C-alpha positions as CSV (number, residue, x, y, z in Angstrom):
1,M,26.3,50.0,-38.3
2,Q,23.7,48.2,-36.3
3,A,23.4,45.7,-39.1
4,F,27.2,45.1,-39.1
5,I,27.1,44.5,-35.3
6,K,24.3,42.1,-35.7
7,E,26.2,40.1,-38.4
8,L,29.4,40.1,-36.3
9,L,27.5,38.7,-33.2
10,A,26.0,36.1,-35.4
11,L,29.4,35.0,-36.6
12,L,30.8,34.8,-33.1
13,A,27.8,32.8,-32.0
14,Y,28.3,30.3,-34.9
15,I,32.1,30.0,-34.0
16,L,31.2,29.3,-30.4
17,R,28.7,26.7,-31.4
18,F,31.3,25.1,-33.7
19,F,33.9,24.7,-30.9
20,L,31.2,23.4,-28.5
21,G,30.5,20.6,-31.1
22,K,27.3,22.0,-32.5
23,R,27.3,21.9,-36.3
24,K,24.9,23.5,-38.6
25,P,22.2,21.0,-39.7
26,P,22.5,19.7,-43.2
27,D,20.2,21.2,-45.8
28,Q,17.9,18.4,-47.1
29,H,18.1,20.1,-50.5
30,C,21.9,20.0,-50.6
31,V,23.4,17.6,-53.2
32,C,26.6,16.5,-51.3
33,P,29.5,14.9,-53.3
34,P,30.1,11.2,-52.7
35,A,32.9,10.0,-50.5
36,L,36.1,9.7,-52.6
37,R,37.1,6.1,-53.1
38,K,40.5,4.9,-54.1
39,P,42.0,1.6,-55.3
40,D,44.5,-0.2,-53.1
41,P,46.9,-2.2,-55.4
42,F,49.5,-4.2,-53.4
43,I,52.1,-7.0,-53.5
44,Y,53.5,-9.0,-50.6
45,D,55.6,-6.1,-49.1
46,Q,58.0,-7.2,-46.4
47,Y,58.8,-3.7,-45.2
48,Y,55.1,-2.7,-44.8
49,L,54.4,-5.9,-43.0
50,M,57.4,-5.5,-40.7
51,G,56.1,-1.9,-39.9
52,L,52.8,-3.6,-38.7
53,G,54.7,-6.0,-36.5
54,F,54.4,-9.1,-38.6
55,P,57.2,-11.6,-39.3
56,V,58.0,-11.9,-42.9
57,T,59.7,-14.3,-45.4
58,W,62.0,-12.9,-48.1
59,D,61.0,-15.8,-50.5
60,N,58.2,-13.6,-51.9
61,P,55.1,-15.6,-52.9
62,D,54.2,-12.8,-55.6
63,I,57.4,-12.8,-57.6
64,Y,58.5,-15.6,-59.9
65,L,61.1,-16.2,-62.6
66,F,60.7,-18.3,-65.7
67,E,63.1,-19.5,-68.4
68,G,60.7,-20.0,-71.3
69,S,57.8,-21.9,-69.7
70,T,59.9,-23.4,-66.9
71,L,59.7,-22.0,-63.4
72,V,63.2,-21.4,-61.9
73,D,64.6,-20.5,-58.5
74,P,66.3,-17.1,-58.3
75,H,69.2,-18.7,-56.4
76,D,70.2,-20.8,-59.4
77,L,70.4,-18.3,-62.3
78,K,72.7,-18.6,-65.2
79,A,74.9,-15.8,-66.3
80,N,74.0,-13.7,-69.5
81,T,70.7,-15.6,-69.8
82,T,67.2,-14.1,-70.4
83,Y,64.5,-14.8,-67.9
84,T,60.9,-13.6,-67.5
85,V,60.1,-11.9,-64.2
86,V,56.4,-12.3,-63.2
87,A,54.8,-10.2,-60.5
88,R,51.4,-11.1,-59.0
89,I,49.4,-8.1,-58.0
90,W,46.4,-7.7,-55.8
91,N,43.6,-5.1,-55.1
92,N,42.3,-4.6,-51.7
93,S,39.5,-2.4,-53.0
94,T,36.1,-4.0,-53.9
95,D,34.9,-1.1,-56.2
96,V,37.8,0.8,-57.7
97,P,40.0,-1.0,-60.4
98,V,43.3,0.3,-61.7
99,V,43.9,0.9,-65.4
100,N,47.5,1.1,-66.7
101,L,49.1,0.3,-63.3
102,K,52.8,0.9,-63.8
103,V,55.0,-1.9,-62.5
104,I,58.7,-1.3,-62.1
105,F,61.3,-4.2,-62.0
106,S,64.8,-4.1,-60.7
107,Y,67.4,-6.3,-59.0
108,L,70.0,-6.1,-56.2
109,S,73.1,-8.1,-55.4
110,F,72.2,-10.8,-52.9
111,G,72.0,-9.1,-49.6
112,M,70.6,-6.1,-47.8
113,G,70.7,-2.4,-48.6
114,V,72.8,-2.9,-51.6
115,Q,72.5,-0.8,-54.8
116,S,69.5,-1.3,-57.2
117,H,69.8,-1.9,-60.9
118,P,66.9,-1.3,-63.3
119,I,65.3,-4.3,-65.3
120,G,62.4,-2.4,-67.0
121,S,58.8,-1.5,-66.5
122,T,55.5,-2.2,-67.9
123,T,51.7,-1.6,-67.3
124,T,48.8,-3.8,-66.5
125,D,45.2,-3.4,-65.6
126,L,44.0,-4.6,-62.2
127,N,40.3,-5.4,-61.5
128,V,38.7,-5.1,-58.0
129,K,38.9,-7.7,-55.3
130,G,36.8,-10.8,-55.9
131,L,36.5,-10.5,-59.7
132,P,38.4,-12.0,-62.7
133,G,41.5,-9.8,-63.3
134,C,42.4,-9.7,-59.6
135,P,45.2,-10.7,-59.1
136,A,46.7,-9.3,-62.2
137,F,50.1,-10.3,-63.6
138,A,53.0,-8.1,-64.9
139,Y,55.9,-9.4,-66.9
140,A,59.4,-8.2,-67.8
141,P,62.3,-9.9,-69.6
142,W,65.6,-9.7,-67.7
143,T,69.1,-10.7,-69.1
144,T,71.2,-11.6,-66.1
145,P,74.7,-10.0,-65.7
146,A,77.7,-11.7,-67.3
147,T,79.0,-12.4,-63.6
148,L,77.6,-15.4,-61.8
149,G,76.1,-14.7,-58.5
150,H,72.9,-14.5,-56.4
151,Y,70.5,-11.7,-57.1
152,C,67.4,-10.2,-55.5
153,I,64.4,-9.3,-57.5
154,Q,62.3,-6.1,-56.5
155,V,59.0,-5.1,-57.8
156,L,57.6,-1.7,-57.3
157,L,54.0,-0.5,-58.1
158,E,53.3,3.1,-59.2
159,P,49.5,3.4,-59.6
160,P,47.9,6.7,-60.6
161,D,46.2,6.8,-57.2
162,D,46.3,4.7,-54.1
163,S,44.6,4.5,-50.7
164,N,47.8,3.0,-49.2
165,W,51.2,3.8,-50.7
166,Q,53.0,1.7,-48.1
167,N,52.3,-1.8,-49.5
168,N,53.7,-1.4,-53.1
169,L,57.3,-2.8,-52.9
170,G,58.0,-6.6,-52.9
171,Q,61.3,-8.3,-52.8
172,R,62.4,-11.9,-53.5
173,N,65.8,-12.7,-52.0
174,T,66.4,-16.4,-51.4
175,D,69.4,-18.7,-51.4
176,V,69.6,-22.5,-50.9
177,A,72.6,-24.5,-49.9
178,Q,73.2,-28.2,-48.9
179,A,74.2,-28.7,-45.3
180,A,77.6,-30.1,-45.1
181,S,77.7,-29.5,-41.4
182,P,77.4,-26.4,-41.5
183,A,75.6,-24.9,-44.5
184,V,77.6,-21.8,-45.5
185,F,76.0,-18.5,-47.0
186,T,77.5,-15.2,-47.8
187,F,75.5,-12.0,-48.4
188,R,76.3,-8.3,-48.6
189,V,75.0,-5.5,-46.5
190,G,75.3,-1.9,-47.8
191,N,74.7,1.8,-47.0
192,H,73.5,3.7,-49.9
193,V,70.6,5.7,-48.2
194,G,72.3,8.7,-46.6
195,L,75.4,10.4,-45.4
196,T,75.1,9.1,-41.8
197,R,76.7,6.0,-40.5
198,R,74.4,2.9,-40.5
199,Y,74.5,0.6,-37.5
200,V,73.1,-2.8,-38.6
201,R,72.1,-5.6,-36.3
202,F,70.5,-8.9,-37.3
203,S,67.6,-11.2,-36.2
204,V,67.0,-14.9,-37.3
205,D,63.8,-16.8,-37.4
206,T,62.1,-19.6,-39.2
207,Y,58.8,-18.1,-40.2
208,T,57.1,-19.3,-43.4
209,I,53.7,-18.3,-44.7
210,P,51.2,-20.8,-43.4
211,P,48.8,-22.6,-45.7
212,L,45.4,-21.0,-46.1
213,R,42.7,-22.6,-44.1
214,P,39.5,-23.8,-45.8
215,C,36.7,-21.3,-46.3
216,R,34.4,-21.0,-43.3
217,D,30.8,-22.3,-43.9
218,A,27.5,-20.6,-43.3
219,S,27.5,-21.5,-39.6
220,G,30.2,-18.7,-39.1
221,G,33.7,-19.0,-37.4
222,P,36.8,-16.9,-37.5
223,P,37.7,-15.4,-40.8
224,R,40.6,-16.9,-42.7
225,T,43.9,-15.4,-42.2
226,R,47.6,-16.3,-42.9
227,A,49.2,-13.6,-40.9
228,A,51.2,-14.5,-37.8
229,T,52.1,-12.1,-35.1
230,V,55.2,-13.9,-33.7
231,A,58.1,-15.2,-35.7
232,A,58.9,-18.9,-35.2
233,P,62.1,-19.2,-33.1
234,L,65.0,-21.4,-34.1
235,P,64.1,-25.1,-33.8
236,Q,65.8,-27.1,-31.0
237,G,69.2,-28.4,-32.0
238,W,69.9,-25.8,-34.7
239,S,72.6,-23.2,-34.5
240,V,73.1,-20.1,-36.6
241,T,76.3,-18.0,-36.5
242,L,76.6,-14.7,-38.3
243,N,80.1,-13.3,-38.9
244,P,80.1,-10.4,-38.1
245,N,76.7,-10.3,-36.2
246,E,76.7,-6.4,-36.2
247,L,77.9,-3.9,-38.7
248,Q,78.8,-0.2,-38.8
249,L,78.7,1.2,-42.4
250,V,79.6,4.6,-43.7
251,Q,77.9,6.1,-46.7
252,G,78.6,4.1,-49.8
253,E,80.2,1.1,-48.0
254,E,79.3,-2.6,-48.4
255,Q,80.5,-5.6,-46.3
256,D,80.1,-9.3,-46.6
257,V,78.4,-11.3,-43.8
258,E,78.9,-15.0,-43.5
259,A,76.1,-17.2,-42.2
260,L,76.8,-20.7,-40.8
261,I,73.8,-22.9,-40.2
262,T,74.2,-26.2,-38.6
263,P,71.4,-28.8,-38.4
264,P,70.9,-31.2,-35.6
265,S,72.0,-34.8,-35.9
266,G,69.4,-36.9,-37.7
267,F,67.5,-34.1,-39.3
268,S,66.4,-34.7,-43.0
269,G,64.5,-32.2,-45.2
270,T,64.5,-28.5,-45.9
271,L,64.2,-25.5,-43.4
272,A,63.9,-21.8,-44.2
273,F,65.8,-19.2,-42.1
274,N,65.0,-15.6,-42.4
275,V,67.8,-13.2,-41.6
276,T,66.5,-9.6,-41.3
277,G,68.7,-6.5,-40.8
278,V,67.6,-3.4,-38.9
279,D,69.4,-0.1,-38.4
280,Q,68.7,2.9,-36.2
281,N,65.9,4.0,-38.7
282,G,64.1,0.8,-39.2
283,P,64.4,-2.3,-41.5
284,V,67.4,-2.6,-43.9
285,G,66.2,-5.6,-45.7
286,G,66.6,-9.3,-45.4
287,I,67.2,-12.8,-46.9
288,T,65.7,-16.2,-46.7
289,L,68.2,-19.0,-46.5
290,L,67.0,-22.5,-47.3
291,V,69.0,-25.4,-45.7
292,E,68.7,-28.7,-47.4
293,V,69.7,-31.9,-45.7
294,P,69.4,-35.1,-47.7
């Protein structure tokens, strides 16, 4: 009985020391397991970047389409034609590669929150950051639907393990139009995520990914970055009208939105406009509209 009381008091003393922040000193003879390390495969993920407060473009720099060996724009696709979708994939880990990384390809109608259609899947090996094999590339053949139209490509990464599961979905959703004062675009917005009504509102900016600065030299200096924390506002003289500019969508409903973009007098060139939809739960999606003025 006396031994039991002694052990009980020792246990209570240990618990008290634990809550007071005093831990048992490590045993120098203990062979402790190493810290678990994981890979971090990622692609340019608009939803993840928006969650961090960064502006985004929907003209995804990590997703391409080829017809044979010719690079093509996703806004100018032919019906019932086979293209190759290429995804460029990165690894943020410097010590853990990914073997047999599963890459899933799909497409949407041009717009936001519309239904997804499968293209196919493949696997690729991804090396660690800074070594050959990073970035890696994944390829999938895609035969476009028989109906002409604009389509959005999505790429989803499904690795065996990941230190960050939030940066694995990339989307390329781009359209181009000549400005005949104004340039006219039409896109669809849908609600296929739940039974509740979706209230969608839009924002417009002209953010583009800035060029990468030259590497810093041995004297130091700030690290290279291409991130921006504030989206570029509409340039002076431009006007953008969305009709309608807000939507209420019941479950399963889709509606068309028309965008009218008018350039200022005397402008010549190309300018990108990002239209992003947000509902009561967060980002719905977005599109990048390229206005060309001869």
